[in-house]
KOLGU-399119 format. One record per atom (N, C-alpha, C): x, y, z; atom name; residue number from 1. Coordinates in steps of 0.1 Angstrom, whole numbers, always signed. Layout:
N
R       x       y       z   name   resi
R       X       Y       Z     CA    NUM
...
# end
This chain:
189
R       x       y       z   name   resi
R   +1335   +1577    +959      N      1
R   +1326   +1582    +950     CA      1
R   +1330   +1578    +936      C      1
R   +1320   +1575    +928      N      2
R   +1323   +1570    +915     CA      2
R   +1320   +1582    +905      C      2
R   +1330   +1585    +896      N      3
R   +1327   +1595    +886     CA      3
R   +1328   +1590    +872      C      3
R   +1320   +1595    +864      N      4
R   +1320   +1591    +850     CA      4
R   +1322   +1603    +842      C      4
R   +1332   +1603    +833      N      5
R   +1335   +1615    +826     CA      5
R   +1326   +1617    +814      C      5
R   +1317   +1608    +811      N      6
R   +1307   +1610    +801     CA      6
R   +1313   +1607    +787      C      6
R   +1325   +1601    +786      N      7
R   +1331   +1599    +773     CA      7
R   +1328   +1585    +768      C      7
R   +1321   +1577    +776      N      8
R   +1318   +1563    +772     CA      8
R   +1328   +1553    +777      C      8
R   +1338   +1558    +784      N      9
R   +1347   +1549    +790     CA      9
R   +1342   +1544    +803      C      9
R   +1348   +1533    +808      N     10
R   +1344   +1528    +821     CA     10
R   +1346   +1538    +832      C     10
R   +1338   +1536    +842      N     11
R   +1339   +1545    +853     CA     11
R   +1350   +1541    +862      C     11
R   +1358   +1550    +867      N     12
R   +1369   +1547    +876     CA     12
R   +1365   +1550    +890      C     12
R   +1370   +1543    +899      N     13
R   +1367   +1546    +913     CA     13
R   +1377   +1555    +918      C     13
R   +1373   +1567    +922      N     14
R   +1382   +1576    +929     CA     14
R   +1377   +1577    +943      C     14
R   +1384   +1572    +953      N     15
R   +1380   +1573    +966     CA     15
R   +1386   +1584    +973      C     15
R   +1377   +1593    +978      N     16
R   +1382   +1604    +986     CA     16
R   +1376   +1603   +1000      C     16
R   +1384   +1601   +1010      N     17
R   +1378   +1600   +1023     CA     17
R   +1370   +1612   +1027      C     17
R   +1359   +1609   +1034      N     18
R   +1350   +1620   +1039     CA     18
R   +1352   +1621   +1054      C     18
R   +1352   +1633   +1058      N     19
R   +1353   +1636   +1073     CA     19
R   +1339   +1636   +1079      C     19
R   +1339   +1635   +1092      N     20
R   +1326   +1634   +1099     CA     20
R   +1317   +1647   +1096      C     20
R   +1323   +1658   +1093      N     21
R   +1315   +1670   +1090     CA     21
R   +1311   +1670   +1076      C     21
R   +1314   +1660   +1068      N     22
R   +1310   +1660   +1054     CA     22
R   +1320   +1666   +1044      C     22
R   +1330   +1672   +1049      N     23
R   +1340   +1679   +1040     CA     23
R   +1349   +1669   +1033      C     23
R   +1357   +1673   +1023      N     24
R   +1366   +1665   +1016     CA     24
R   +1380   +1666   +1023      C     24
R   +1388   +1655   +1023      N     25
R   +1401   +1655   +1030     CA     25
R   +1411   +1662   +1021      C     25
R   +1409   +1662   +1008      N     26
R   +1420   +1668   +1000     CA     26
R   +1421   +1683   +1002      C     26
R   +1433   +1687   +1004      N     27
R   +1436   +1701   +1005     CA     27
R   +1432   +1706   +1019      C     27
R   +1432   +1698   +1029      N     28
R   +1428   +1703   +1042     CA     28
R   +1441   +1704   +1050      C     28
R   +1439   +1709   +1062      N     29
R   +1450   +1712   +1071     CA     29
R   +1456   +1700   +1078      C     29
R   +1465   +1702   +1087      N     30
R   +1472   +1691   +1094     CA     30
R   +1463   +1683   +1103      C     30
R   +1453   +1688   +1110      N     31
R   +1444   +1679   +1118     CA     31
R   +1437   +1669   +1110      C     31
R   +1433   +1672   +1098      N     32
R   +1426   +1663   +1089     CA     32
R   +1435   +1651   +1086      C     32
R   +1448   +1654   +1082      N     33
R   +1457   +1644   +1079     CA     33
R   +1460   +1635   +1091      C     33
R   +1461   +1641   +1103      N     34
R   +1463   +1633   +1115     CA     34
R   +1451   +1624   +1118      C     34
R   +1439   +1628   +1115      N     35
R   +1427   +1620   +1117     CA     35
R   +1428   +1608   +1107      C     35
R   +1431   +1610   +1095      N     36
R   +1432   +1600   +1085     CA     36
R   +1443   +1590   +1089      C     36
R   +1454   +1594   +1094      N     37
R   +1465   +1585   +1098     CA     37
R   +1460   +1577   +1110      C     37
R   +1452   +1583   +1119      N     38
R   +1447   +1575   +1130     CA     38
R   +1437   +1564   +1126      C     38
R   +1429   +1567   +1115      N     39
R   +1420   +1557   +1110     CA     39
R   +1428   +1546   +1104      C     39
R   +1439   +1548   +1097      N     40
R   +1447   +1538   +1091     CA     40
R   +1453   +1529   +1102      C     40
R   +1458   +1536   +1112      N     41
R   +1465   +1529   +1123     CA     41
R   +1455   +1520   +1130      C     41
R   +1443   +1525   +1132      N     42
R   +1432   +1517   +1139     CA     42
R   +1429   +1505   +1130      C     42
R   +1428   +1506   +1117      N     43
R   +1425   +1495   +1108     CA     43
R   +1436   +1485   +1109      C     43
R   +1448   +1489   +1110      N     44
R   +1460   +1480   +1111     CA     44
R   +1459   +1472   +1125      C     44
R   +1456   +1479   +1135      N     45
R   +1455   +1473   +1148     CA     45
R   +1444   +1462   +1149      C     45
R   +1432   +1466   +1143      N     46
R   +1421   +1456   +1143     CA     46
R   +1424   +1444   +1134      C     46
R   +1431   +1446   +1123      N     47
R   +1435   +1435   +1114     CA     47
R   +1445   +1426   +1122      C     47
R   +1454   +1432   +1129      N     48
R   +1464   +1425   +1137     CA     48
R   +1458   +1416   +1148      C     48
R   +1448   +1422   +1155      N     49
R   +1441   +1415   +1165     CA     49
R   +1433   +1403   +1160      C     49
R   +1427   +1405   +1148      N     50
R   +1419   +1394   +1142     CA     50
R   +1429   +1383   +1138      C     50
R   +1440   +1387   +1132      N     51
R   +1450   +1377   +1128     CA     51
R   +1455   +1369   +1141      C     51
R   +1458   +1376   +1152      N     52
R   +1462   +1369   +1164     CA     52
R   +1451   +1360   +1169      C     52
R   +1438   +1364   +1168      N     53
R   +1427   +1356   +1172     CA     53
R   +1426   +1343   +1164      C     53
R   +1428   +1345   +1151      N     54
R   +1427   +1333   +1142     CA     54
R   +1439   +1324   +1144      C     54
R   +1450   +1329   +1147      N     55
R   +1462   +1321   +1148     CA     55
R   +1462   +1313   +1162      C     55
R   +1458   +1320   +1173      N     56
R   +1459   +1314   +1186     CA     56
R   +1447   +1306   +1190      C     56
R   +1436   +1308   +1183      N     57
R   +1424   +1300   +1187     CA     57
R   +1426   +1285   +1186      C     57
R   +1432   +1279   +1176      N     58
R   +1434   +1265   +1176     CA     58
R   +1443   +1261   +1187      C     58
R   +1453   +1269   +1191      N     59
R   +1462   +1265   +1202     CA     59
R   +1455   +1265   +1215      C     59
R   +1446   +1275   +1217      N     60
R   +1439   +1276   +1230     CA     60
R   +1429   +1265   +1231      C     60
R   +1422   +1261   +1220      N     61
R   +1412   +1251   +1221     CA     61
R   +1417   +1237   +1219      C     61
R   +1430   +1235   +1218      N     62
R   +1436   +1222   +1216     CA     62
R   +1433   +1213   +1228      C     62
R   +1432   +1200   +1225      N     63
R   +1429   +1190   +1235     CA     63
R   +1442   +1184   +1239      C     63
R   +1443   +1181   +1252      N     64
R   +1455   +1175   +1257     CA     64
R   +1456   +1161   +1252      C     64
R   +1468   +1157   +1250      N     65
R   +1470   +1143   +1245     CA     65
R   +1469   +1133   +1257      C     65
R   +1462   +1122   +1254      N     66
R   +1460   +1112   +1265     CA     66
R   +1473   +1104   +1266      C     66
R   +1475   +1100   +1279      N     67
R   +1487   +1091   +1281     CA     67
R   +1485   +1078   +1273      C     67
R   +1496   +1072   +1270      N     68
R   +1496   +1059   +1262     CA     68
R   +1490   +1049   +1271      C     68
R   +1481   +1041   +1265      N     69
R   +1474   +1030   +1272     CA     69
R   +1479   +1017   +1265      C     69
R   +1483   +1008   +1273      N     70
R   +1488    +995   +1267     CA     70
R   +1476    +986   +1263      C     70
R   +1479    +977   +1255      N     71
R   +1468    +968   +1250     CA     71
R   +1462    +960   +1261      C     71
R   +1471    +956   +1271      N     72
R   +1466    +949   +1282     CA     72
R   +1456    +957   +1290      C     72
R   +1458    +969   +1292      N     73
R   +1448    +978   +1300     CA     73
R   +1435    +979   +1292      C     73
R   +1436    +980   +1279      N     74
R   +1424    +981   +1271     CA     74
R   +1416    +968   +1272      C     74
R   +1423    +956   +1271      N     75
R   +1416    +943   +1272     CA     75
R   +1410    +942   +1286      C     75
R   +1417    +946   +1297      N     76
R   +1411    +945   +1310     CA     76
R   +1399    +954   +1311      C     76
R   +1399    +966   +1306      N     77
R   +1388    +975   +1306     CA     77
R   +1376    +969   +1299      C     77
R   +1379    +963   +1287      N     78
R   +1368    +957   +1280     CA     78
R   +1362    +945   +1287      C     78
R   +1370    +937   +1294      N     79
R   +1365    +926   +1302     CA     79
R   +1356    +931   +1314      C     79
R   +1360    +942   +1320      N     80
R   +1352    +948   +1331     CA     80
R   +1339    +953   +1325      C     80
R   +1340    +959   +1313      N     81
R   +1327    +964   +1307     CA     81
R   +1318    +953   +1303      C     81
R   +1324    +941   +1298      N     82
R   +1316    +930   +1295     CA     82
R   +1309    +925   +1308      C     82
R   +1316    +924   +1319      N     83
R   +1310    +920   +1332     CA     83
R   +1299    +929   +1336      C     83
R   +1301    +942   +1335      N     84
R   +1291    +951   +1339     CA     84
R   +1278    +950   +1330      C     84
R   +1280    +948   +1317      N     85
R   +1269    +947   +1308     CA     85
R   +1262    +934   +1311      C     85
R   +1269    +923   +1314      N     86
R   +1262    +910   +1318     CA     86
R   +1254    +912   +1331      C     86
R   +1260    +919   +1340      N     87
R   +1252    +922   +1353     CA     87
R   +1240    +931   +1350      C     87
R   +1241    +941   +1341      N     88
R   +1230    +949   +1338     CA     88
R   +1219    +941   +1330      C     88
R   +1223    +932   +1321      N     89
R   +1214    +924   +1314     CA     89
R   +1207    +914   +1324      C     89
R   +1214    +909   +1333      N     90
R   +1208    +900   +1343     CA     90
R   +1198    +908   +1352      C     90
R   +1202    +920   +1356      N     91
R   +1192    +928   +1364     CA     91
R   +1180    +932   +1356      C     91
R   +1182    +935   +1343      N     92
R   +1171    +938   +1334     CA     92
R   +1162    +926   +1333      C     92
R   +1167    +914   +1331      N     93
R   +1159    +902   +1330     CA     93
R   +1151    +900   +1343      C     93
R   +1157    +903   +1355      N     94
R   +1150    +901   +1367     CA     94
R   +1138    +912   +1368      C     94
R   +1141    +924   +1364      N     95
R   +1131    +934   +1364     CA     95
R   +1120    +931   +1355      C     95
R   +1123    +926   +1343      N     96
R   +1112    +922   +1334     CA     96
R   +1104    +911   +1339      C     96
R   +1110    +901   +1346      N     97
R   +1102    +890   +1351     CA     97
R   +1094    +895   +1363      C     97
R   +1099    +904   +1371      N     98
R   +1091    +909   +1382     CA     98
R   +1079    +917   +1377      C     98
R   +1082    +925   +1366      N     99
R   +1071    +933   +1360     CA     99
R   +1060    +924   +1354      C     99
R   +1065    +913   +1348      N    100
R   +1055    +903   +1342     CA    100
R   +1047    +897   +1354      C    100
R   +1053    +893   +1365      N    101
R   +1046    +888   +1376     CA    101
R   +1036    +898   +1382      C    101
R   +1040    +910   +1383      N    102
R   +1031    +921   +1388     CA    102
R   +1020    +923   +1379      C    102
R   +1022    +922   +1366      N    103
R   +1012    +924   +1356     CA    103
R   +1001    +912   +1357      C    103
R   +1006    +900   +1359      N    104
R    +997    +889   +1361     CA    104
R    +989    +890   +1374      C    104
R    +996    +895   +1385      N    105
R    +989    +897   +1397     CA    105
R    +979    +908   +1397      C    105
R    +982    +919   +1390      N    106
R    +973    +930   +1389     CA    106
R    +961    +926   +1380      C    106
R    +963    +918   +1370      N    107
R    +952    +913   +1362     CA    107
R    +943    +905   +1370      C    107
R    +948    +896   +1378      N    108
R    +940    +887   +1387     CA    108
R    +932    +896   +1396      C    108
R    +939    +906   +1402      N    109
R    +931    +914   +1412     CA    109
R    +921    +923   +1405      C    109
R    +924    +927   +1393      N    110
R    +914    +935   +1385     CA    110
R    +902    +926   +1382      C    110
R    +905    +914   +1377      N    111
R    +894    +905   +1374     CA    111
R    +885    +902   +1386      C    111
R    +892    +900   +1398      N    112
R    +884    +898   +1410     CA    112
R    +876    +910   +1414      C    112
R    +882    +922   +1413      N    113
R    +874    +934   +1416     CA    113
R    +862    +935   +1406      C    113
R    +865    +932   +1393      N    114
R    +854    +933   +1383     CA    114
R    +843    +924   +1387      C    114
R    +846    +911   +1390      N    115
R    +836    +902   +1394     CA    115
R    +828    +906   +1406      C    115
R    +835    +911   +1416      N    116
R    +829    +916   +1429     CA    116
R    +820    +928   +1425      C    116
R    +824    +937   +1417      N    117
R    +816    +948   +1413     CA    117
R    +803    +944   +1406      C    117
R    +805    +934   +1397      N    118
R    +793    +929   +1389     CA    118
R    +783    +922   +1399      C    118
R    +788    +915   +1409      N    119
R    +780    +909   +1418     CA    119
R    +772    +919   +1426      C    119
R    +780    +930   +1430      N    120
R    +773    +940   +1438     CA    120
R    +763    +947   +1430      C    120
R    +765    +950   +1417      N    121
R    +755    +956   +1408     CA    121
R    +743    +947   +1407      C    121
R    +745    +934   +1405      N    122
R    +734    +925   +1403     CA    122
R    +726    +925   +1416      C    122
R    +732    +924   +1427      N    123
R    +725    +924   +1440     CA    123
R    +718    +937   +1442      C    123
R    +725    +948   +1439      N    124
R    +719    +961   +1440     CA    124
R    +706    +963   +1432      C    124
R    +707    +959   +1419      N    125
R    +695    +960   +1411     CA    125
R    +684    +950   +1415      C    125
R    +688    +938   +1420      N    126
R    +679    +929   +1425     CA    126
R    +671    +935   +1437      C    126
R    +678    +941   +1446      N    127
R    +672    +947   +1458     CA    127
R    +663    +958   +1454      C    127
R    +668    +966   +1444      N    128
R    +660    +978   +1440     CA    128
R    +647    +973   +1433      C    128
R    +648    +964   +1424      N    129
R    +635    +959   +1417     CA    129
R    +626    +952   +1427      C    129
R    +632    +945   +1437      N    130
R    +624    +938   +1447     CA    130
R    +616    +949   +1455      C    130
R    +623    +959   +1459      N    131
R    +617    +970   +1466     CA    131
R    +606    +976   +1458      C    131
R    +608    +978   +1445      N    132
R    +598    +984   +1436     CA    132
R    +585    +975   +1436      C    132
R    +588    +962   +1434      N    133
R    +576    +953   +1433     CA    133
R    +569    +952   +1446      C    133
R    +576    +952   +1457      N    134
R    +569    +953   +1471     CA    134
R    +561    +965   +1472      C    134
R    +566    +976   +1468      N    135
R    +559    +989   +1469     CA    135
R    +547    +989   +1460      C    135
R    +548    +983   +1448      N    136
R    +536    +982   +1439     CA    136
R    +525    +973   +1446      C    136
R    +530    +962   +1451      N    137
R    +521    +953   +1458     CA    137
R    +514    +959   +1470      C    137
R    +522    +967   +1477      N    138
R    +516    +974   +1489     CA    138
R    +505    +984   +1485      C    138
R    +508    +991   +1474      N    139
R    +499   +1001   +1469     CA    139
R    +486    +994   +1464      C    139
R    +487    +983   +1457      N    140
R    +475    +976   +1453     CA    140
R    +467    +970   +1465      C    140
R    +474    +964   +1474      N    141
R    +467    +959   +1486     CA    141
R    +460    +970   +1494      C    141
R    +467    +981   +1495      N    142
R    +462    +993   +1503     CA    142
R    +450    +998   +1496      C    142
R    +450    +998   +1483      N    143
R    +438   +1003   +1475     CA    143
R    +426    +994   +1477      C    143
R    +428    +981   +1477      N    144
R    +417    +971   +1479     CA    144
R    +412    +973   +1493      C    144
R    +421    +974   +1502      N    145
R    +417    +974   +1516     CA    145
R    +410    +988   +1519      C    145
R    +413    +998   +1511      N    146
R    +406   +1011   +1513     CA    146
R    +393   +1011   +1506      C    146
R    +392   +1004   +1495      N    147
R    +380   +1004   +1487     CA    147
R    +369    +995   +1494      C    147
R    +373    +983   +1500      N    148
R    +364    +974   +1506     CA    148
R    +355    +980   +1517      C    148
R    +360    +988   +1526      N    149
R    +351    +994   +1536     CA    149
R    +341   +1004   +1529      C    149
R    +346   +1011   +1519      N    150
R    +337   +1020   +1512     CA    150
R    +326   +1012   +1505      C    150
R    +329   +1001   +1499      N    151
R    +319    +993   +1492     CA    151
R    +308    +988   +1503      C    151
R    +314    +983   +1514      N    152
R    +305    +978   +1524     CA    152
R    +296    +989   +1529      C    152
R    +301   +1001   +1531      N    153
R    +293   +1012   +1536     CA    153
R    +282   +1016   +1525      C    153
R    +286   +1016   +1512      N    154
R    +276   +1019   +1502     CA    154
R    +265   +1008   +1502      C    154
R    +269    +996   +1503      N    155
R    +259    +985   +1503     CA    155
R    +249    +987   +1515      C    155
R    +255    +991   +1527      N    156
R    +246    +993   +1539     CA    156
R    +237   +1005   +1536      C    156
R    +242   +1016   +1530      N    157
R    +234   +1027   +1527     CA    157
R    +223   +1023   +1517      C    157
R    +226   +1015   +1507      N    158
R    +216   +1011   +1497     CA    158
R    +205   +1003   +1504      C    158
R    +209    +994   +1513      N    159
R    +200    +985   +1520     CA    159
R    +191    +994   +1529      C    159
R    +196   +1004   +1536      N    160
R    +188   +1013   +1544     CA    160
R    +178   +1021   +1535      C    160
R    +183   +1025   +1524      N    161
R    +175   +1033   +1514     CA    161
R    +163   +1024   +1509      C    161
R    +166   +1012   +1505      N    162
R    +156   +1003   +1500     CA    162
R    +146   +1000   +1512      C    162
R    +151    +998   +1524      N    163
R    +142    +995   +1535     CA    163
R    +132   +1007   +1537      C    163
R    +137   +1019   +1537      N    164
R    +129   +1030   +1539     CA    164
R    +119   +1032   +1528      C    164
R    +123   +1029   +1516      N    165
R    +113   +1029   +1504     CA    165
R    +102   +1019   +1506      C    165
R    +106   +1007   +1511      N    166
R     +96    +997   +1513     CA    166
R     +86   +1001   +1524      C    166
R     +92   +1008   +1535      N    167
R     +83   +1012   +1545     CA    167
R     +73   +1023   +1540      C    167
R     +79   +1032   +1531      N    168
R     +70   +1042   +1526     CA    168
R     +59   +1036   +1517      C    168
R     +63   +1026   +1509      N    169
R     +53   +1020   +1500     CA    169
R     +43   +1012   +1509      C    169
R     +47   +1006   +1520      N    170
R     +37    +999   +1528     CA    170
R     +27   +1008   +1534      C    170
R     +32   +1020   +1538      N    171
R     +23   +1030   +1544     CA    171
R     +13   +1035   +1533      C    171
R     +18   +1036   +1521      N    172
R      +9   +1040   +1510     CA    172
R      -1   +1029   +1507      C    172
R      +3   +1017   +1508      N    173
R      -5   +1006   +1505     CA    173
R     -17   +1004   +1514      C    173
R     -16   +1010   +1526      N    174
R     -27   +1010   +1536     CA    174
R     -38   +1018   +1531      C    174
R     -35   +1029   +1523      N    175
R     -46   +1038   +1518     CA    175
R     -50   +1034   +1504      C    175
R     -41   +1027   +1496      N    176
R     -44   +1024   +1482     CA    176
R     -44   +1008   +1481      C    176
R     -56   +1003   +1477      N    177
R     -58    +988   +1476     CA    177
R     -50    +983   +1464      C    177
R     -49    +991   +1453      N    178
R     -41    +986   +1442     CA    178
R     -27    +984   +1445      C    178
R     -21    +993   +1452      N    179
R      -7    +992   +1456     CA    179
R      -5    +981   +1465      C    179
R     -15    +978   +1474      N    180
R     -13    +967   +1484     CA    180
R     -13    +954   +1476      C    180
R     -22    +953   +1466      N    181
R     -23    +941   +1458     CA    181
R      -9    +938   +1451      C    181
R      -3    +949   +1445      N    182
R     +10    +947   +1438     CA    182
R     +21    +943   +1448      C    182
R     +21    +949   +1459      N    183
R     +31    +946   +1469     CA    183
R     +29    +931   +1474      C    183
R     +17    +926   +1475      N    184
R     +14    +912   +1480     CA    184
R     +19    +903   +1469      C    184
R     +17    +907   +1456      N    185
R     +21    +898   +1445     CA    185
R     +37    +896   +1445      C    185
R     +44    +906   +1450      N    186
R     +59    +904   +1451     CA    186
R     +63    +901   +1465      C    186
R     +54    +897   +1473      N    187
R     +56    +893   +1487     CA    187
R     +63    +903   +1495      C    187
R     +60    +916   +1493      N    188
R     +66    +926   +1501     CA    188
R     +57    +932   +1511      C    188
R     +45    +926   +1513      N    189
R     +36    +931   +1523     CA    189
R     +32    +920   +1532      C    189
# end
């Protein structure tokens, strides 16, 4: 707790430990002093453990030293690595060439399939339009063939009608001399 005497001087820090019940430690009995000593001891133990942790952490995490390797072993290992790299590069070149060959082959197959599909579409549309034209032709032919008998029947009906009218006029002409004269002039009597 910080106290200022009000005289304009700097405040001094007077630390008085507080107990869990909120009371002051000064002027208390023996259990309070024992409690404070326990706190100090616990602080010392924690500080000591942290110091041990900091000191021994590098030792625990240290890496074992590798055995000495001679220059000859290093050179041999490098030669083996070079051989492996050369083998890997040769394998990679083979893979790239086979990929290129597959790419060319697939392009050829795709072009063939595309051509076949276009031919199929052309033939399909050709057959479709041919069928449509045949259907239109059949409809026109059927219409003419249906209309012709009707025309013939109409003509026959007209001829019958005209014949009956002539017969009626001829009967009337027997009673009427003027009508008979007109019919003879058109050679209908």
